[in-house]
Every structure is written in C-alpha cells, then in structure tokens.
C-alpha positions as CSV (number, residue, x, y, z in Angstrom):
1,M,34.7,-40.3,36.3
2,A,35.9,-37.6,38.7
3,K,38.9,-38.5,40.6
4,C,39.0,-35.5,42.8
5,W,36.8,-32.8,44.2
6,K,37.8,-29.5,45.9
7,A,36.0,-28.6,49.1
8,N,36.0,-25.0,50.1
9,D,34.8,-25.4,53.7
10,R,34.1,-28.1,56.3
11,A,30.5,-28.6,55.3
12,E,31.5,-29.2,51.7
13,L,34.3,-31.5,52.7
14,L,31.9,-33.6,54.8
15,S,29.4,-33.7,52.0
16,R,32.0,-34.7,49.4
17,Y,33.4,-37.4,51.8
18,D,29.9,-38.9,52.2
19,Q,29.5,-38.9,48.5
20,A,32.9,-40.6,47.9
21,L,32.2,-43.1,50.6
22,S,29.0,-44.1,48.8
23,L,30.9,-44.5,45.5
24,V,34.2,-46.2,46.5
25,G,34.2,-47.0,50.2
26,H,36.5,-45.7,52.9
27,D,39.5,-47.7,51.9
28,A,39.8,-45.8,48.6
29,I,39.5,-42.2,49.9
30,V,42.4,-39.9,50.2
31,L,42.1,-36.4,51.8
32,Q,44.7,-33.8,50.9
33,E,45.0,-30.2,51.9
34,F,45.2,-27.8,49.0
35,V,48.1,-25.4,49.3
36,P,47.8,-22.5,46.8
37,G,50.9,-21.2,45.1
38,T,53.5,-22.0,42.5
39,G,55.1,-24.9,44.2
40,S,58.4,-23.2,45.0
41,N,57.6,-23.2,48.7
42,Q,55.6,-26.4,48.8
43,F,56.8,-29.8,49.9
44,S,55.4,-33.3,49.3
45,Y,55.5,-36.0,52.0
46,A,54.9,-39.6,51.4
47,A,55.3,-42.5,53.9
48,V,54.6,-46.2,54.4
49,W,53.2,-46.7,57.9
50,H,52.7,-49.8,60.1
51,C,51.2,-49.8,63.6
52,G,51.3,-46.0,63.8
53,K,55.0,-45.7,62.9
54,P,56.5,-44.7,59.6
55,L,58.7,-47.5,58.0
56,A,59.9,-45.3,55.2
57,S,59.3,-41.7,54.2
58,L,60.2,-39.2,51.5
59,V,60.1,-35.4,51.5
60,A,60.6,-33.5,48.3
61,R,60.3,-29.8,47.3
62,R,57.7,-29.2,44.6
63,T,59.6,-27.5,41.8
64,R,56.5,-27.5,39.7
65,Q,52.8,-28.2,40.2
66,F,51.3,-30.0,37.3
67,P,48.5,-30.1,36.6
68,I,48.1,-26.6,38.0
69,E,45.3,-27.4,40.3
70,F,44.1,-31.0,39.6
71,G,44.2,-33.7,37.0
72,F,40.9,-34.6,35.3
73,H,38.1,-33.4,37.5
74,Q,34.5,-32.8,37.3
75,H,32.3,-30.6,39.4
76,I,29.3,-32.5,40.7
77,G,26.2,-30.9,42.1
C-alpha cells in the first residue's frame, strides 16, 4: 500500500529500489530527490521526453508543499 519510501543514504536507496523493482517493475519506479524546506525556494520540473530531447517542459515555483513530506506512506522493514 505504500506509494513512497524515503531513503536516507545510498545503501538505503539501493535497497528500496530493489524492493520496489520486485513489487512493480522498473517501468513504474520514480526516483525523486527530497529537498527540505517550506517550498518558497523550491521549484518543480516536469517534461515529456523523446529520444533524449524534451518535447515540452514546465517549471513552477512551489508556493506550498502539501503534504508536508509525503502523501500516504508506510515504513517497511
């Protein structure tokens, strides 16, 4: 039921990746860097890529960060 896990270091990231891989496969995994703070100095970037080039992109300043850290999450292990 968890849709995200926070990894605090490289070893934990690799372990979580392997765990996610066994559950959903590599096509359904997204890695995202966690940037602490209120969001006033944070930006979001989204793009549609094809053959290594962006077809369309969007950058937006994060005026709020909701949920504060993650949506529904569950610590495993």
